[in-house]
N, C-alpha and C positions, 0 to 999 in steps of 0.2 A: 506492500498497502501503500500510496505517494499522497502527500498534502499539497496541495497548490492554490496558493494567494497571489491576488496581483491587487494592485492599486489602478483603479480608474472610473473616477468620480464622476465624469461627465454622461458616462454610458445608463445605457437602460438594460440591456442585457447582455451578460456576459457568457460565452462557454470555453472548455478548453479542448483539444482536437489531442489525443493521446493515442498514440501509434494508427491512428486511422479513425478512429472515434471520437466522437462527441461526445462530451459532458457540461450538464447544465451546471453553471456558480449559482452561487450563495449569494446575496448584496442587495447593492450595496449598503456594507456597514453605516454609522455615522459618517464613519472619516472614510468613504469611501471603494473600503476594499471588497474584495469578491473571493469568495475560498468554495473547496471542494475535495472530496480524498477519494481518487481512484483505487479503487482495490487492488486492480491489474498492470498499475503502474511502478514504477520503480528504477534503478540505478541500468542508464543504457535509454531507457522509453525516449520517445520523439514527441515534444506534444508543441502546439503552438495554440495562441487564442483569436476568440471569433467573436469580435465588440458589433453589437445592436446590429443590424441586418446588411454588414458586410458582409460577403462573399469570401474575403481573403484574410486568409489565417498571419499574423504578427506574432513573429519573437518574442518572448518574454522579454523586457527593459532587464529584469535582474537574473538572468540566465547566466548558468555556470558556463556552458560550454556550445561552443556552435560548429557544430561537425563538417557543415559543409555552406554554409557562406551567411554574413549577417542578416540578409532576406529572406535565410530558410527557416524551418521548424527547429527547437532549439531543443537537446537531451537533458534530460537526469541526471542528477551525476553528485555521487555519495561520496564525501572527503573523508570518509572513514575506512575507505578502501585499498588506501595507500601505506604502504609500510615506510615508516620513518626508523630510521636510526640516529637520528641528531640527538638524544634525549639531555645526553654532556654538554652539548654545544655551549658554550659562552663568547657571543661577539667582540671584540678589542672595542673597547669604549671608543663612543663618537670623538674624543678630542685629540684620538689617537692615530687618527686615519688618515689613510693613504687612498684617495678613492677612483675609480678606474672607470668612466662610462663607458656604456659598450651598449651596441645596436646591433639585436639578436642576427640581424637580419644579413648582414653584410660583414659579422665579426670576421663568420668563415666562409667558405665557398658555397658549402653546405648550409648553411643560414640556419640554424635549428640547434636547440636545448643540447641535445647529445652532442652537435660538434660542438661546442662552444664549452662541455667537460673536458672535451681532450687536451684543453688550453689554461688548465685550471694550476698546473705543476707553473707552467708560464709565469703566469700571475705571478705565485706567491715567492718564486725566485725573484721576478722583479722588487719586491716589496709591498706590492698592491694589500691592503686588508678589509678593503668593501668593492665588492663589483656594482655601481645603478646603472640598472635597465633601463634603459628607454621604454616608452609604454608600450606592455604586448594587448593591451586589449582589441578583439578584434576589429576588422576594416574591410573595407570594399577591395577586393579586387586578393591579387597575388603579393604585390610588396605594398608596404608604408614606410615612411620615415616614424612614422608612432604617433603625430599627433591630432589624427585623424580618425580615431577608436571611435566606436558608437554601440559596444559589446562592453564597458567597462566590468561587468565583473567576468569572462568568459575572455582566458588568453587564446588567441590566435592560433589555429589551426596549425597553418606554414612552418612557427617553428619549433611545436609537438604539443600542441592545446596544455589541456592542465597538467596530464601525467606528465607532460614533457620540461612543464617549469618543477614542480616538484623534484622531481629529480634532478635537475641544474641546481635549482636548492639544497637537497639535502646533502646532492657530492660537493657543493663549496662549505658548505659546514663541515663535513671532513677534513677538508682540505686546510681548515682554518682561518676561510673568510667569510667575511659577512655579505647578505645581498640586501640593495638598496632598490626598491621600483618606483620608476617616477609615473604619479598618476595623475590625469587629468581629469579635474573636478571645473574646471568655469565653461567647458562648453564641449561639447557632442560634434563629433566629425560631419562634412554636408554630405556624404550620401550612406543610408540605412540605418538612419535615427528615424526609430517607427516611437519615441517615448508622447509626441504633443500627442498620436493619437489614444493615449492611454490620460495622460492628465498635466497639467500647467507645469511643468517640467520647466518654463519661458518664462521671464515679463519685460515686459514694452516698458518697464517704470524706467531702467536702465539697457546703456547699452555697452558693448565692448570691440573689440577688433572684428569679432567673427559673427556677429549680428547678437540679437537679444540678447539678455545676461539669465544668467542660471537662476531661478527666482528661490530665494531664500530670504525674504521678506513677506511674499503677498498672500493670498489666498492657497490654500494648500503647500505651502514651503515647509512646516515640520516634517511632511511625509518627502517632498524634495532633500528637505535636509536627512532623513534617516538615509534614502537611498543611498547619496553619498559616504556616509560614514559609516553604514555598514558593508559599504563596500568596503574602506581605505582598514576598516577592524574582519575582512575576510581572505584581504592580502597578508597580514599580518597573523592572526590565529590561525586561517586553515592552509596557509603556502606558509607560513615560518618566515617572511622575508621579514628584517632587523630594522628596517627602515623603510622609510615613505620619503619621495620627493614630489612636490608639492606644485604644478604647474601655474607660476602666473599667478600667484593670493591676492598681487592686487588690484585682479579682474573678479573677485569673489564678494559683487557688492554685499553688503550685505547694515542695515541699519537698527539692528536687531535689540535686544537688552543684553542679548548673549550672541557676540556675533561668534558666524559659521565656527571658524578656524579653534576660538576658545573654547566651543563645544566640544567641537574633534582634539584637542591635543588633552581634552580631561579627561575623554573616555578612551584614547588612547593611553593616557597615565595608568588608569583602571584598567587596563586589558594588562600594562605589563605586567602591575602588579598583582593582578588573577595569575597571571603564567607563568610567574616568575622569571622572565626574559627585561631586559634593560632592550624596549621600544623608544625609536625617537624620531622624528618629524625635522623635515627641509623644507623651508619655501623659496619660491623662486619670487623674486619681487624687484621692481627697479625705484620707489619709494623712497627708497634709503629713510625707512623708518625704523628706529629699532625697537617700537613697539611690537613689533612679532617675533622676537627675539628675547620681549622681557617675560618672566615669570607671571603666571598668571596674580598671583598675587600683590604685585606691583601695579596689577590695571593692565596688565601687555597681554600678547593670544600666546604665549607657552609656547611656539612650535622652539626646539632645538639648535637648530642654525640656519640659514640663510644667504644666498647666493650673492655676491660685490662684482657687479658689475663694476664701479669705476674702479677696481684694481684691475681688472681685466683692458678698459676702456686706457686708462692712463700709461700701463704700460704699450698696448698694443699700440697705439701713437709716437711713443717716442722708436718703435722699429718702424712704421710704414708711414708714410703722411698721406691721410682719406681725411681732406678737413671738408667731409658732407655727411648729413643726419648727424646723429647723435655724439660723433665724432669731433663736432666741430669745440665742445665742451672741454676738450684733452688739447695734450700735445706739448705740454712741458716736464720739464725733470720736479720741478716743485710739484708738479701734481700728483706724479708719482711715489715721489716722497712725504706727503702729505698722506694719500691713501696708507702707504705705509706704517702710521706713525697713529692714525683718528680712522681709516678702515673707508667713511664715505670720506670724496670731496666736498660734493654738492651738498653741505648739512646745514643747508637752509642760505645757502650763498645764488648769486640769480644765475640763471642758466639763457645762455642766448639761443640754444635749442628749442628747450621749452618754451622760453619769455616770459619768465615768474619765476623769483625764489620754490628752491626746490631742495629737499631732504630735510633732518634735524641732526640733532649733534647727541652724537653718546657719549655717554656718562658710561668709566666704569662698569662696560659691557665686556665679559673675555674674548678677545680675537676668535678663541675655539669657537665660537656660533658663527665665524663669515666663514667661506668659501672660496678660496681663492683659483682663479686658475688663469690661461693665456689661451685656450682653446677650449673650447664643447662642443653639441651640437648645434646650436644656435651662430653661434659665432660662422662658422664651416659653411652649413649647411641655411644659412641665408646670405649666404654670397650670391651671384650672378653664376657664381662656376664651379661653387665649391670648394675653394684651395685652401689649403691646408696654412700652415705659419711658416715653416721650410720652403716653401713653395714660391711664399709671397718674398720672403726677408733673405734666405739664405742660410746657412746653414751656423757661421758663428753669429748672427740676432738669435739665432732661436735655437742656441745654445746658451745665449744669456739668459733671452725669458725664461727656458725652463730653471738656473738656476734661481730668479729669482721666484717665481714662485713657488719654489720648495724649502726656500731660506726665508720665506714670507712668514709672519705671527700666524697668517689664515690656513684654515683644513687645506691642503693641494689635493684640486682634482685632477683628473688625465683624460683626455679623448683618444678615445680605443686610436691605434698606429703610431699616434705621437709618439710615443716614444722610442720610435724608431724611425721617424720622419719618414713615414709613410707616403709611398707616392701616388694613392688614387685618392683621388678628389671623393667629399661625400657631399653629394649635391643634395636638395629637395625631391622627394621620386612619390607620387601616389599615382595607384593602378587603379583612377575612375573609371565607371565602363559609358559614364553616360560624353558624350561627347559634347556638350552645351555646356556641363561642367567644368570639364576637360581645360576648354576656351578660354571660361574666367577663370580660372586657376592663371594657369599662364599670362593672359594679361593683366591680372593683377602683379602678380611675383614682378610683368615688368616694370608696372606704373612705381613698384616701393623701392627696385632701386634706383629709379632714378633720381631718386631722393638722396642717396648717397654715389649717385654723379658714375655707374657702371651702365652702360648705355650697352656691352657687346650683346650679342644672341645671346640668349637663354636657352642653355637643354629645357626639353619639353618634358618636364614631371612622368609624365602615363610613357614614357619611354622605354620598353626593356633595358635599350641601354644605359639611359641614367641610371639605372640601378645596379648593372651588372658595374657600371665603374667606381663605380663605389666601393663597393668590393674589398677588402683590406688583401694584400698580393702577401702570404709568410712566405716567401721563396727570398723575399727582398732579404729578411734575416741573415743570409749566407752572405751579403754585399756590404763591404767596408765601410762604405758609407752611414749604410742603415745603424749595421755593427757599432759604428762610431757615437752614431747618436742612444743605440740600446744601452750601451754601457753609459754611457754621459747620466744617462736620465735613472738607473739601477745605481751608480752612485752615490748620484744625489737625494734618491729615495733612502739607502741603508746609514747615510748619514746623519740626515733627518733623523731616523729612528734612534738613532745611538745616541743621539748628542743633545743635552739634558735644554742647554739654553735656548736650542734652537723649538722648542716647543714650548718656552715658556707666553702663556696665555694673558697673566695679566692685564688690562687696558695699564701705559706707561709707563712697559717696562724697555718699550724699543725706543731707543738713541737713534736719529736721526741727521745728516750731515748730507750737503747737496749742495752742488755749484753747477749755477743755470747756465752759463757759456760755456765751460769747460765742460757740462754735461757727463758728472759725476755724483754719484748718490754712495756714504757707507751709513751701513748702520752695525751698533753694537746691541748688544744681548747677551746679558748676562758674559760668559770669559769669550766668546765668538763677535766677529767682526766679520760681516759681509762686507766687498768690494762691488761696485758695478759701475762700468767705463762703457759709458754711451756714445763714446766722440772715435771718430775715423781715428784719431790718435792716440799713441800710449799716453797715462795718466799717472805722477807720484799719488801715494798714497802712506800716509803717515800708517806705522805698525808696534804694540806692546812691545814693549823686550821683551826677549819670550819666546814673543809668539812661533809660531808650527805654521806652515799651508798644508789643510785640510783636503783643499778640492780648486781644483781651475777650470775654466772650461777651454782655454786656450794654453800654449805651452807654460812654464812655470813662470812666475815675475821675477824679472831681476830684482834680488835685495843689494842692500848696501847701507850698511850698519838698522836704524831704525824706522827707513823708507822700502818698499819696492816700487817698482817700474810696471804699473796692470798695459799686457797689448790690449789695442781696440776695440773696442769691441767682448770683450770680456767678462768676465766674473771668476773672484775666488774669495775662500772662504780661509781666514784665520783665528787660531785659539792660542790664550796662554791660559797655565796655570789657574785653578780658583786662586783667588784672592786670601791669606789670612785674614782672619778678624779682627789682629792691630794695625795693617796697611789700610791704606784708601785704596779707593777703587780705580781704575785708570780713568782722564777728564776726558 
């Protein structure tokens, strides 16, 4: 027997079709739910809902399994059938994380969870602690970059379906790797979304870049909020994910007394206590608002960490001049120095790009609550041709950038293939079936690219060649150039993991010095000095007596007494023995 329930407050009649047989449902309840028990249904049964007199069967909005596609019937899934073996696993704490952003479909040639399992030893040896999967929810067609999903509860079958996800997470935990899932709660994809046939999942009161906003505060919003919170709980409880990355949380528009994110963080904390596992939430937001990672007890939303785009933009614009779009707000040495010391560059100051004051100052919030990166799916996939950093700026600058990220006070994140300067681009791809939608997507992206000054031809997202070109070429790891970059990333990650000073999270523990004209920055954290030379010429830096070189991105700097000559476009890390308590620290 299986119990079927669906929220359809606007319908007068609802039936469920199970394995070809129609069963009327009782309802609606006061809150709009229809329910029935079907004796013949169980794990593996196919089903769909019939609404009023519409002859078309619709998949379940909360479907756990879409074995055929997002337009077809759902399938009953009993989560208890999977034999988990990770009872003793405990992930490395988030403040210690080195995160690896992975798109399953392009991580390997096969594009499946099973194939990705074969690469886990590689990631462990690299020094990765957590894998962050781009969204895996079911989507229309054979390929998607992840953010066009329409069935949030159902892992896409092309990757391996529900059991494929569980095998992957189980295998990661066996290797000592935590797993984070990127989830999209701010919109549905444009093809295959049938939620509006059932209830008011959207509201016209607010609008987002994807159209009407998700209904978090109007009539019926209680059920919509539960839809997304229950989804989060499912991934953490039934799939054993260790944390979630929440896409564009600034587009979750909610004026309720308890904001949706506050409710979500509270319920995840309760689940963590119940399971005896540390679970966490990471938000993506461009508001530069510390309230997202401020504890609920201090009137914050209670997320555990958030992305830091100001750091990325400040670093990127020192490596490549692109004075368009949001990059026009960045481009100086001082910008990067400010983010290293204060996280946000725009902490209330005027933004030329936005044409208003932007952001808010951070006060005594740990650096461990912010992620730092120089590449991610957005910054690559939202370029016209999906170019990676090394393709844009060359090896020297790319190695310099990696060094800055790994020695910065934030939690470092690497985008797959970045660690060996992969030659494959990572473009936007989506296999929408409707030609009018395909055309609209192509034209919309061209318009967006014009704001950044990109006028070149844009690869067609629906062309299989666009998807295939984005697949990593693992045989590149045999070539000298790529081996050089891989070893640099590995050495940086292992240095960070073993040096206490590179993991100090307290706000104010980072001392930063910079020179705009000479284009250099150096930072002191504890007994570690990190030197960064963004100039095309060598630059001289002072070092403390007794300092030793830990790592450098180029040839070892020339040293004369207490000064070193750092090569152009390079970085180096020095340390000195901890100071006895009766001695003054270096100035």
